[in-house]
C-alpha positions in Angstrom: 0.3 -0.1 -0.4 1.9 3.2 -0.9 1.7 6.2 1.7 -0.8 8.2 -0.4 -3.4 5.4 -0.1 -2.9 5.0 3.2 -2.9 8.6 3.9 -6.7 8.3 2.0 -7.7 6.0 4.3 -6.6 7.6 7.6 -8.4 11.1 6.8 -11.3 9.1 5.8 -11.6 7.2 9.1 -11.3 10.3 10.9 -14.3 11.8 8.0 -16.5 8.5 9.5 -17.0 10.3 12.9 -19.2 12.8 11.6 -21.8 10.9 10.6 -21.8 8.0 12.5 -21.8 7.6 16.6 -18.1 6.9 17.2 -16.0 6.5 20.8 -14.2 9.7 21.4 -11.2 6.8 23.5 -11.0 5.5 19.6 -10.9 8.5 18.0 -7.7 10.0 20.1 -5.8 6.5 20.1 -6.3 5.9 16.0 -4.3 9.8 15.9 -1.6 8.8 18.0 -1.2 5.7 15.9 -1.6 7.0 13.1 1.1 10.6 13.4 3.6 7.6 14.2 3.1 5.8 11.0 2.6 8.3 8.2 5.0 10.7 10.4 9.0 10.7 11.0 8.1 10.2 14.5 8.3 7.5 17.4 5.6 8.4 19.5 2.5 10.3 20.0 0.9 11.9 23.4 -2.3 13.7 22.8 -3.6 16.0 25.8 -6.6 17.7 26.4 -8.0 20.3 28.2 -10.4 19.9 31.4 -13.0 21.7 33.5 -10.4 23.7 35.1 -9.0 25.2 31.8 -5.5 22.3 33.1 -4.6 19.8 30.1 -4.6 16.4 31.2 -3.2 13.2 29.1 -6.1 11.1 27.2 -4.4 9.2 24.8 -0.6 7.9 23.9 1.1 5.8 21.6 3.2 4.2 23.6 4.2 3.8 27.8 7.2 5.3 26.9 5.6 8.6 25.9 3.0 8.5 28.3 5.1 8.6 31.6 6.7 11.5 29.7 3.6 13.2 29.4 2.2 12.5 32.6 6.1 14.3 33.8 5.1 17.7 31.8 1.8 18.1 33.3 3.6 16.9 37.1 6.2 19.7 36.5 4.0 21.9 34.5 6.8 22.7 31.3 7.2 20.8 27.9 6.1 22.0 24.6 2.5 20.7 24.7 2.0 23.0 27.3 3.5 26.1 25.4 1.8 25.0 22.1 -1.6 24.5 23.9 -1.0 28.1 26.1 0.0 30.2 22.6 -2.0 27.9 20.7 1.0 27.8 18.1 3.0 25.1 17.0 6.3 24.2 18.7 8.2 22.4 16.0 12.2 21.1 15.8 13.2 21.3 18.7 16.1 19.5 20.0 15.9 17.7 23.0 19.8 18.7 23.8 19.1 22.2 23.1 16.3 22.8 25.6 17.8 22.3 28.4 17.0 26.2 29.7 13.5 26.3 28.2 12.6 22.6 29.8 15.5 21.9 32.1 12.9 19.5 34.2 10.8 18.1 30.8 14.8 17.9 29.1 16.2 15.5 31.5 13.1 13.6 31.4 13.6 13.3 27.7 17.2 12.2 27.5 16.6 9.6 30.2 13.5 8.1 28.1 16.4 8.6 24.5 14.6 11.2 22.9 16.7 13.4 20.4 13.8 15.9 19.4 10.1 17.3 20.2 7.1 18.4 18.4 3.5 19.9 19.4 0.8 20.7 17.1 -2.8 22.3 19.2 -5.5 20.7 18.6 -8.0 23.5 17.9 -11.3 24.9 16.6 -12.6 28.0 15.6 -9.3 30.1 17.3 -10.4 27.9 20.3 -7.3 25.5 21.4 -8.9 22.4 23.0 -5.8 20.6 24.1 -2.3 19.6 22.7 -0.6 16.7 20.4 2.9 16.1 21.6 5.3 13.9 18.9 8.6 13.1 19.8 12.0 11.2 17.6 14.0 9.0 18.8 16.7 11.0 15.8 17.6 14.6 15.7 16.7 15.1 12.3 14.3 18.0 11.9 10.4 17.3 10.3 10.2 18.2 7.0 7.6 21.6 6.3 5.0 18.9 4.4 5.0 17.0 7.8 4.4 19.6 9.9 1.4 20.2 7.5 0.1 16.9 7.4 0.3 16.2 11.6 -1.3 19.4 11.8 -4.4 18.3 8.8 -4.8 15.3 11.1 -4.9 17.0 14.3 -7.8 19.6 12.8 -9.3 16.7 11.6 -9.5 14.5 14.9 -10.6 17.8 16.8 -13.3 18.6 14.5 -15.0 14.4 14.3 -13.6 14.4 18.5 -16.3 17.8 18.6 -18.4 16.3 15.8 -20.4 19.6 15.5 -21.3 21.4 12.1 -22.4 24.6 13.4 -21.9 26.2 16.7 -20.3 23.9 20.0 -21.9 25.6 23.3 -19.0 26.1 26.1 -20.6 23.7 28.0 -21.0 21.1 25.5 -17.8 21.4 24.8 -16.3 21.0 28.5 -18.5 18.1 29.0 -17.0 16.5 25.7 -13.7 16.8 26.6 -14.0 15.7 30.3 -16.5 12.3 29.2 -12.4 11.6 26.6 -10.7 12.6 29.6 -12.4 10.1 31.9 -12.8 7.7 29.6 -8.4 7.5 29.6 -8.6 6.7 33.3 -10.9 3.8 32.8 -8.3 2.0 29.7 -5.3 2.5 32.1 -6.7 0.7 34.9 -7.7 -2.4 32.4 -4.3 -1.6 31.1 -2.9 -2.3 34.3 -5.0 -4.8 35.6 -3.8 -7.0 32.4 -0.1 -6.4 32.8 -0.7 -8.1 35.9 -3.0 -11.2 35.0 -1.0 -12.0 31.7 2.5 -11.1 33.1 3.3 -8.3 29.8 4.1 -4.9 29.8 1.8 -2.1 29.7 2.8 -1.2 26.2 2.0 -5.1 25.3 -1.3 -4.8 27.2 -2.5 -1.9 25.8 -2.1 -3.3 22.1 -3.8 -6.9 23.0 -6.6 -4.2 23.8 -6.6 -2.5 21.0 -6.3 -5.4 18.6 -8.9 -7.3 20.2 -11.5 -4.5 20.0 -10.2 -3.9 15.9 -10.3 -7.6 15.0 -14.2 -7.9 17.1 -15.0 -4.4 15.8 -15.6 -3.1 19.4 -15.0 0.0 20.9 -11.9 0.3 22.9 -13.1 1.6 26.4 -16.0 -1.5 25.9 -13.7 -4.4 26.0 -11.7 -2.3 28.9 -14.6 -2.1 31.0 -14.8 -5.7 30.5 -11.4 -6.3 31.5 -12.0 -4.3 34.5 -15.4 -6.4 35.2 -13.3 -9.8 34.7 -16.2 -10.6 31.7 -13.4 -10.5 28.9 -9.5 -12.3 30.3 -6.8 -12.0 27.4 -4.0 -14.2 27.0 -0.6 -13.0 24.7 -1.1 -14.9 21.0 -4.0 -16.3 22.2 -7.9 -16.3 21.7 -9.9 -14.0 24.2 -11.7 -15.9 26.8 -15.7 -14.5 27.3 -15.9 -15.1 31.3 -19.7 -15.3 30.2 -20.9 -16.3 33.5 -18.9 -14.0 35.8 -20.3 -11.1 33.1 -24.3 -12.3 33.9 -24.0 -12.3 37.5 
């Protein structure tokens, strides 16, 4: 499959959410994975504004960037925060050269083996509702076409996330964003439970949940909830075990 064909598929998938019931958690993880696949980056993380105007992690492509994004929020410094507050992209920042800008963030990013970072705003009609962090193990700068493509993906996902073709009330917008953030908590809980049960890493556990949901055309959140309540068991390299008796109890 050519890159152009894959690009068309991704944008069609994002556009499909405008006309059908969809899960915001699935959309955000799809966006993170698409960025890693199509852009010159190794991981992606997405933050959304919460009801108080701050940022919270909503999706990530791997445990490595998940931990980095959580740390960024804890120390209140880093590319995603700058991008969110200014509404402007932060691109082609070499980690080693950013010590004065984000001293705490840089130390952790270097320990994680990262060489470059970028952040793109999630915005709608001038309102910034979040930001997307893209990181790379390669210090080479991201090309302008890739930056433009990343912003287009972020813009399309934001429109799909908010699902409104006319105007969005501030209260409705806040509720929609908060729901996506709440769903992220359940995903993390399911990931931790499965990692402990199957004796795998959190990254592998998340891949197992995501693969099962996609292969069965399920929503990611639905499968996560079933793992939490014990009605769905997954094992590495094997079929899922449905605990129907437990689910019915």
